[in-house]
KEDO-449260 format. One record per residue: x negated, y, z of N, C-alpha, C in turn; residue in three letters. Coordinates in steps of 0.05 Angstrom, whole numbers, plus 5000, padded with zeros to 4 digits. Last residue first. Example, Ala and Ser with C-alpha at 12.3 -4.5 7.8 and 13.67 -1.06 7.14 Angstrom:
474349555142472749795143474250015157ser 473648865156475449105156473649345156ala 
! end
This chain:
697375502124694975652120694875922130unk 704075502092701875392108699275582105unk 708476082095706775872080705175752099unk 714076162147711776242129710376012119unk 721076162149718575992153716276072135unk 725676352129723176542136720776422146unk 729575922132728976092106726276262106unk 729275842184728475622166727475782134unk 731876312206729276202211727776052194unk 736876192183735276432172732376362177unk 738775722206738275752175736575962169unk 738975952262736875732253736475712225unk 742776302260740276392265737876192261unk 747275982246746476222225743076302233unk 747175702294746575592270745675762245unk 748376062333745675872336745375792305unk 753376242316751276412321748776282323unk 756475742316755975882289753476102287unk 756175652371754975432352754375602329unk 758976072398755876072400754975832381unk 764375962389763076222375759976142376unk 765275532425765475502401763975702383unk 761675252477762775462469762775482440unk 763474642510761774762493763074992479unk 763174352576764774482555762674602539unk 764573872630762573972610764074132588unk 766873652672767973922660766374042640unk 764573162682767173152665767973442660unk 757673302675760073322690762373282671unk 753573452641753173212658755773172682unk 754674172644753573912633753273672654unk 756774662651757674422671756874172653unk 756674912590757074962617757574692630unk 753375162531754174972546754975022576unk 751575522474752575532497754075292510unk 746775242431749075372437749875372469unk 739275312431741875162433744075332436unk 731975192432734375382430736875192429unk 725175242441727875062447730175272449unk 719675142403721075322417723775122418unk 712275082382714875012392716475202405unk 707174862339708075112351711375032358unk 702674302344705574432336706174632350unk 698074172362697774382345700574462336unk 699073652391697973882408698174142389unk 702473132395702073322369701273602381unk 702972922443702072772422701172922398unk 704273362470702173212485701073042463unk 708873492449706573672442703873542456unk 712473172470711873142439709073282435unk 712573342522711573092515710673032487unk 714573882515711773832527710773562518unk 719773792492717673922478714673842488unk 723373592523721873382508719373522495unk 723173882591724073862564722073662547unk 724373922658722973752639724573822611unk 722874512695724274242693723174152668unk 722575072699720774932719722274602719unk 722375432639723475282657721975122675unk 722076072613721075802615721875692637unk 725076522564724676422587723076202586unk 727777072531725676912531724976782556unk 733577302508732477232531730177052526unk 733577772445734077512461732677482487unk 736378382440734278232448735177972458unk 740978582386740178542412737878372418unk 743678502335742878772346742578782377unk 743678032306745778092328745178372343unk 739777992269742977892261744377962282unk 735578262285736878342258739578242258unk 734177942330735078242334736778382306unk 733377462306735577492326736477792327unk 728577562279731277502262733877532283unk 725277672317725977872298728177822285unk 724877162350725877442361726977652342unk 722976842308725676832315726977052331unk 717577012304719377042286721977032291unk 715976952358715777182348717477272325unk 716176392363718076582378718176832366unk 713076222324715776122318717376382338unk 708076412346708676542322711976462315unk 707176602412707776382394708976492368unk 705576902456704876982429705376812409unk 707276652504708576912491708077002466unk 707376062517705676192500707376432488unk 707675602574708575822559706475972544unk 706174902570705275162580706275402561unk 708974392585709274562563708474822570unk 707273742610708374002615708074132590unk 708673032600706573272598708773552601unk 710372532646710872632620709372922620unk 710171902678708872162673709672282646unk 712471432702714071602687713071852682unk 708071362764710071282742711871502729unk 702971142801704271352784706171192767unk 701670962871702070892844703271122826unk 697470982930699371122912699671002889unk 695570662988694770712961697470822948unk 693170753054695070643037694570793008unk 690171003096689870743091691970613072unk 690771573102692771363119692171083116unk 687371723067686471743091687871593113unk 690471593023688171403020687171463055unk 694271983028695071723033692771523033unk 690872443012692572463041693372133048unk 689872282960687772372981688672323009unk 694872342933693072072937691172082958unk 695072942934697172722949695772472952unk 690773092903690873162929693172982946unk 691772802853689272762868689672862897unk 696273062837696672762841693972702859unk 694373572835696673512854696473222861unk 691073532792689873602815691873582839unk 694773382750692573232757691473242783unk 697073862745698573642758696873432764unk 693474212726694174282754695773992763unk 693173972677690873962698691273992722unk 698174102649697573812657695173802678unk 702574552669699774542662698374282671unk 707174572687707074602664704174612652unk 708774072737707474292729707274312699unk 710973672795711373802767709574022764unk 712773062829711073302824711273412794unk 716272722873716472772846714673082843unk 715272112911714972432906714872482882unk 717371652953717271742923717372012922unk 715771122994715671412992715971502964unk 716670603040717270713013717670973011unk 714870083086714670373079715370423047unk 716969573126715969693099716669963097unk 719169373172716369303164715469393138unk 724269583179723769283175721269243165unk 723170223147724670063171723569793162unk 722970843118721170653132722770503152unk 723371233065724971033077722870803089unk 724071803030722471673048724371463062unk 724672152970725271912981723371833003unk 721572662954724472612948725872372968unk 717273152960718372892974720872772972unk 715473492906717573502927717773162936unk 711674052881711973802887714273752909unk 709474462828711074442850710774122859unk 707475042784706474792797708074712822unk 709875482769708075352750707575052760unk 715875872769714175672784712675502767unk 716776492747716776232742715276062756unk 715577072759717876922774717876622764unk 713177192694713977292722716177132731unk 708776802659712176872662712476892689unk 703776732667704476812641707676912641unk 702276532717700576812708701976922681unk 706876202758705676232733704576532726unk 704975982824706976092806705276162779unk 703975322856702775552841705275722824unk 706975052893704075032889703075262881unk 712574962930711375102913708475112910unk 713274302959714474572952712674712929unk 708573992996711173992993711774282983unk 703073553010703973813000707073752993unk 702973143071703473163041704073413032unk 702173193124700273333108700473363077unk 706472883145706273183152704273353133unk 705672403121707772533113707672853120unk 700872313149700972293119703372453113unk 702772273205700772473196700572503166unk 706471863202707372133206705372343198unk 702671423188705071523172706171823175unk 699071423233698371463206700571583184unk 702771323273701071603277700171643244unk 704670803261706371043263704771293264unk 700270513261701170603238702970823237unk 698770543317697070663292698270703269unk 702970273337703070523345700870683324unk 708069923293705669903316704570223315unk 714970113303712370103288709970083307unk 719169683338718169923329715769893315unk 724669193352722169243345721669573333unk 729969193365728369003379725169043370unk 732969803389732069643368730369453380unk 738569953429735969953428734969753411unk 743470383397742870123404739770083406unk 743371083423743370853398742770603411unk 744971753437744471523442744971283422unk 743272273387745372123402744171863409unk 741272883370740172643381742372453396unk 741173343319742573213336740972933340unk 741273963281739773773292741173633314unk 742874303221744174153250742473973253unk 743874913186742474653190743274543218unk 746475293162748175133172746574853180unk 743275683133744175743162745775513175unk 738175663100739875413110741275473136unk 736476173088735975973067738575753072unk 737276463135738176563109738276353090unk 735176163177737676303179738676433155unk 730875823187732475803163734875933163unk 729175973241727076023215728875963191unk 733575903270732376153269730776173245unk 734675393266736775573258735775863256unk 729775163286730775143256732575363250unk 730175303338728275403326728675413296unk 734875023356734875293357732975443338unk 732574513351735374623331735474873331unk 729074513388727874493361730374593342unk 732474533436730674763428729474753402unk 734574013430736174243432734774473423unk 730173673433731573663410733373943405unk 728673783488726873873467728473893436unk 732673573514732473863518730773953489unk 731473053505734073163495734273463493unk 726872963530727072973502729373073492unk 728273033586726773233571726773203541unk 731272603586732672823591731073053577unk 727172193577729372213561730872473558unk 723272023608722772263595725172353572unk 724271553635723871763653723272063639unk 724771213591727371293607726571543621unk 721171333532721171253560723571363574unk 724871263475723371413487723371343518unk 724871043402725770963434723771143451unk 728971243346726271253359727571153392unk 730871333280731671193302728871133321unk 732671853237730471683252731771553273unk 734672143180735372013201732971833210unk 736172753141734572543151735272453173unk 738773133081739272963108736772803114unk 737673353033739173503052739473383081unk 731573382997732773193013734473423034unk 731873562930730673652957732873562979unk 730573082882732873222895731173352922unk 727972732850727773012839730473182853unk 728672252875725772392873725872692869unk 733672192920732772172895730172332891unk 735472202976735871982959735271942927unk 732872313043732772373012734172142997unk 730271943091730772203086730872183054unk 729071493151730271543125731071833117unk 726171083194726071373184727371363154unk 725870733253726670733229726571063219unk 722670673300723870453292724970483262unk 717370973336719171023313719870753304unk 717371283405716071053385718471013362unk 714771783439717071663424715571483403unk 711472083483711071783477713171623459unk 712972583488714372393503713972113498unk 709172833460709872993490711372793502unk 707672573412705572743431706572773459unk 712772473391710672263396708272363419unk 715272973386715872813400714372543413unk 711773173344711473313376712773103390unk 712872863302710372873313710272963342unk 718572893300717172653306714672643321unk 719073433277720173353303718973103314unk 716473353228715373563244716373493276unk 719972973204716972923211715973113231unk 724073333195724373073218721872993223unk 722373673161723073783189723273513206unk 721673293118719173483130719973553157unk 727073203108724972983117722373123130unk 729573633092730373483117727873293125unk 727374223082726973973072727473803093unk 730874873068729174653089729274403075unk 728775333015730775173034729474933047unk 725775682984725375663013727775523031unk 726575692928728675842945728575852976unk 723775412896722475652901724475812920unk 726574962875724474912897723175182908unk 730974932843730975072867729075052885unk 728774712795730174982792730375092818unk 726374222817725174402800726474722801unk 729773942851727073982861724974132843unk 736174202868734374082849731374122853unk 738174112937738174232912735974092892unk 739274303007738074122985737774312962unk 742174553048743474563017741774372999unk 743574153106742074343095743074343063unk 746473823143747074113143745874313117unk 741873513187743573553167744273843161unk 737973003223738273303213739673293186unk 738572583278739372643252739172943247unk 736772033313735972313312737072393280unk 738571613359739071663331738871943327unk 735171323410736371523401736971473369unk 733870873468734270953439735771163432unk 729470813524732170883513732070953484unk 725670333560725870543544728770613536unk 723369943586723970143600724370403584unk 718769673536720569613561721169893572unk 717969793467717169763495719169743515unk 719569303417720169573428719169603458unk 714068923384716468903406717169223415unk 711669163324711469063349713969113365unk 709569163257711169233279710969043302unk 705869453201706169263222708169363246unk 708969563139708169693164708369483184unk 706669583070707869413094706969573118unk 708570013021706169913037707869763060unk 708470472971709870232978707670082993unk 709171122944707970942965709870702969unk 708471452883709871282896708171162918unk 710071982844708171882858709271722880unk 712672152777712972062806710671932817unk 711472752744710572452753711972362777unk 712073262688712473132715711472832720unk 712073912664711373622662711973492688unk 716174442650714274312671714274042658unk 716074892594717374732615715374572632unk 717175412548715775282567717075152585unk 720675732520718075692509716075552526unk 727275822499725675732521722875642507unk 731476342490729676222474727776102499unk 738276482484735976442502734076292490unk 742576512452740776772458738676722473unk 746476002486745776202459744476452467unk 744375572528745275832529744475972500unk 741375052528744475092535745475382539unk 737174602488737774872505740874942509unk 735974312446737074192474737174382495unk 733174272399735774342400737074292422unk 726574492384728374302399730874452403unk 722874562333725074732345726574502354unk 715974582312718174452327720174592336unk 712274602258713574782275715874622286unk 709674282222708274472237709374622258unk 710873532208711873852208709474012224unk 710073022206708673142190708973452192unk 710072462255711372722245709272892227unk 706772012259709671962249710972262236unk 701872082279701972062250704872012242unk 702971852348701472022326701571882301unk 709071642370706571582365705171772341unk 713571662430712971742400709671712398unk 714671512478714171272461713471372433unk 716871972500714371862510713071632495unk 721172032474719172252469716272102475unk 724171572492723471642459721271842460unk 724571652547723171432534722471472506unk 726272012588724872132564723171862550unk 729371872631726371772631725071852607unk 734771972620734071792643731471682639unk 735772312578737072352603735872202624unk 733572052532732172342543733172372568unk 734171602500734171622530732471832537unk 731071732436732671572452732471642482unk 731572292388729872102406731971952426unk 730772482325732972462348732072202363unk 728472952281727672722301729672742320unk 728373162217730173162239729472892256unk 724673552180724673312192726573312214unk 724173902119725273882142725073592152unk 720274312078720674062086722074082116unk 723774902055721774752059722074472070unk 730075032022728175062044725674862043unk 735875261992732975181990731675232011unk 742174962016740175222016737375142008unk 745374582025744374591999742574831994unk 745474152082745574432072743874402045unk 744473632106746473662088746773952073unk 740573792143739773582125741973612102unk 743574172176741574282160740474072137unk 747273772201748373982185745974102165unk 743873522235744873372210745973552190unk 742673892272740373792252741473642229unk 747473952288746574162278744274092262unk 748573422311750473532293748973752279unk 744373442354744273242332746073352311unk 746573852384743973872375743573702354unk 751273642403751573862388749373922373unk 749673222437750873132408751173372390unk 746773142481745873352464747073272433unk 751573572504748573522511747873252504unk 756473422487755173632476752173642483unk 758973022518757172892502755673102485unk 762973112555763573182530761673042509unk 765072662613763072872596763572892564unk 772572642614769572512614767672752607unk 777572832614776672682637773872532636unk 777373002553779572922572778372742594unk 772873552539773773282537775673202556unk 772974162499772374012522773273732517unk 770674742472771274442464770574332488unk 773375412478771375192482772374932473unk 776875822470774075912461772375652464unk 782475392470780975712465778675722454unk 780274832468781774982492780775272491unk 779874232433779474512433781674692453unk 777273592457780073772448778674102450unk 776172932454775073162452777673352443unk 775072332481777272462473776572792477unk 769571902458770472112474772872252465unk 771171242446770471462437771171672454unk 769170622483771070802479770071042465unk 764470312495766870212475768370472465unk 761670442539760270262518761870222495unk 764970762569762970922554761570722532unk 771670672582769270512578767270632556unk 776070942622774070982602772370832603unk 781171252654779970952647778471002622unk 780371722706780171642681779471362674unk 780671852761782671712748782871652721unk 775572052773776371832784778571672772unk 772372272711773972342733774872022748unk 765772102687768372112687769872172711unk 759672042651760672132677763872172669unk 754071912619756471792621758171822650unk 749872302580750172222607753572122611unk 747772072520749072242538749572142565unk 742472012464743971932490745472152503unk 739472282428741972142421743472072441unk 736372922426736672672433739372552432unk 732973322373734973322391735273022403unk 729373732330729373562349731573542369unk 726773902268728673952287729073722305unk 720774132244721473932254723874032274unk 718374392180719674462204721274182216unk 711774572151714474382155715274472183unk 710975142117710375002142712974822144unk 711275152041711775262070711275082093unk 709974961997707675082011708475172037unk 714874791964712874611984710274701998unk 718175111945717875161971716274971985unk 719074941891717875201892717175301924unk 723974551906722874631884721474901890unk 724974391977726174421950723574561931unk 721673842013721974102003723274191981unk 725173282035723073422020724073732014unk 727473102097728373162075725773362060unk 727372512137725372722126727072822101unk 729072302201730372332172728572542164unk 728171842255726772112238728072052210unk 729771602315730671602289729271842272unk 726871172364727671432354728071392326unk 724970682382727770722376728870962367unk 719770622386721570692412724370692406unk 717970492337717770312353719370332381unk 722970872293719970802302719970582328unk 725970892233726370802263723470732271unk 727071352178725771122194726671112219unk 728971522116730171512145728471262157unk 729271932064727171782078728471752113unk 735972032038733472172049732071942063unk 741072012016738671952000736072002009unk 745072072048744072302037741972262020unk 745471522067747371632054746571862034unk 741071502100740971352076742971452057unk 742871862142740671882125740671802101unk 747271562159747671802154745471892135unk 744771042177746571042151747171332143unk 742171272220740471132202742471112172unk 746371412253744571602243743171512218unk 748970932264750271142252748571382241unk 744870662294745770522266747370772252unk 744970972337742370952322743470862291unk 749770922359749371172345746571162328unk 749170382373751270422353750670702340unk 744570382413744370212389746870312366unk 743870622462744370792439744670642412unk 743970592517745970422500746270592474unk 741170882550740170582548741770422527unk 745871342559743271272561743070962564unk 751971192511750671282538748071202539unk 754671242463752071302465750871362493unk 760171122417758771112441755771122447unk 762571552368760971352371759471322399unk 766071982368767171742363765371492365unk 762772412370764272372396765672092391unk 760872422318758972342339760472262365unk 764572662293764472392284762672262306unk 764373202316766773012319765872712314unk 759773332292760173322322762373142331unk 760573372239758673182250759073112277unk 764273772237764973502226763073282240unk 761574232257763774102273764573822265unk 757274232217756674192242758974112259unk 760674352172758674112172758174032200unk 763374852184764474602180762874332183unk 760775312231760275202207762074902204unk 767975342238765775392227763375342244unk 774575002231772275102246769475142230unk 778374742205778175032203775775152217unk 777974172219778474322194778074592185unk 777874142274775574182260775674262235unk 783074062295781874332298779474372275unk 783773472296785373682277783973962275unk 779873312326779973222302782073372284unk 780773582373778373672358778873552326unk 787273732393785173552389783173622365unk 788274282435788574172404786573962402unk 791474462489789374392479789974262452unk 796374672515794774872495792574722478unk 797874322550799674322520798074532504unk 792873902580794474132576795774222547unk 794273232590792973442575794673682568unk 798172902611796473022628794473252616unk 801072702574802572932589800573042606unk 797072602514797972502538799072772554unk 799372782448797672782472798572692493unk 803372752410800572652402798672652425unk 809872562425807672762428805272602425unk 813172172374812372232400810272422403unk 816172492315814672262326814272362358unk 820372562261819972682290818572462305unk 822272332218819972502215819072592244unk 827172022231824471882229821872062227unk 831972212270830272392252827972202251unk 834372032317834971962293833772062268unk 831072242357830571952350832171882321unk 832372762353829472732347829372412341unk 837472792373836772812340834472732335unk 840372352414838172502408837772522380unk 844472012421844772262429842672442420unk 842371532413844471612395844871882396unk 839071492463837971532434839771592414unk 843071422501841771642499839771712468unk 844770912486846871112484844771402486unk 839970642493841070632472842770842466unk 839070732547837470822533838470822502unk 843670452569843570752576841270862556unk 842669952556845170062543844970362546unk 837669842585837969842559840269972543unk 838569842640837770092633837570082600unk 841269342660842369592668841369792649unk 838168982638841168942631842569262639unk 833269122660833369142630836469142627unk 833768962716833269262708834069282677unk 834268432708836668582720836168852710unk 829368252691831568232674833868392682unk 823268662698825868522715828068532695unk 819768952677819668692673821668502686unk 820569472694821669382667821069142659unk 818269482743821169472745821869382717unk 812969662734813569362734816769292736unk 812470192735813170072709813969762713unk 
! end
């Protein structure tokens, strides 16, 4: 395109363009305009702005489109909060913003329905800002370019924000509905995606309702009745260092090729944990060969099972060959142990530049023993939901170098007392090593209740509407229901949502038909909410 700024180029091309325009009927006809969409966008995609006029339920889709026009990445929800407050006020409804930045809009019961149990519809206002490498998009300023592609709504090169924009849109539509219903509260929380700040900041006394319907699930026809709480357990400690021993040779040891995965969803799959495997190798290497540790790194996130780990060690030169043989033997052991779960596991030891310092021997022993003894993986399965992990823990990040140790472990449970026990177990290990643990970001679990009244009611309605059974599940990951119920323990809760795929990626998409199915189910449920008492 820079050529167009050349005078020579303009002198050559302008007459040609003028001639071409005179020969083009579209140019002569002022009613013909340029294509409305970028050439990159598939020709069958219809802008959501145009398609929404015929989509049902109209209020839901109209609200959703409007929300795509309001920037709202996590930690930057100011604009959408203002939009929601104005929305509530325009309806003449009580609209509040609490100290955490959550928005609550309250719709009073219709005449004659004041004795119904109050319903709280809950969603979150932030979205995960992800885009393709070639997409120019400023999530703090730019609207999402949303389109209809057959059965799905998608975005052009960015996350769609249906997680949880569609939950907000559905709650807003219920507030707009003219159907008689009991008291409705729509609670929209801040920063769910990166810390659950809104739910954690919720105070007692704000909510009046008896039934919580979370609108943040991702499969129509699936009812979630439980989720895990969690906490980060961290160790941050100085490590005494000494000069590297003389007459030694250095190696960089690497464990790689593991699948890793989500520390909640994938924790029960038996996959290898790179850091734990490295610690296993280091303990044996210290005992057999007098190996001294200069560096240890494994994992990149507290809630991810580490796929790779690296260590830098020094070994006495007379034992170097024997150490190399041991590493090869250890690689064969892991390939045999993980042949199903992680068949591509790889262990290597390569000659490396001799470090100036290594850990003090006593500290090295304490750290290796503590990491070896720290619990990892599934601790207990649920008695209420077959196949559901109830309690687990994951050593997500370990970094030991330059005189400092950092460990971040993420532990989960749907039973708060079990999480307490796991915290004590982990802290005890590190206390024996002479180090302290700190806790951060704790949120409560939501223990499944198969006898939940809202579950029983919604299952009956779903079967009547769609002539099939819904799928009732609990998940070993976080939902805001658990955190909200920690403040309001008597609330009966369930989580539902339309069908989304590939959330948190630029491939995110929202199934159109599932939105109407979900909304019809929700309205009928609200209509049949029982009386208080």
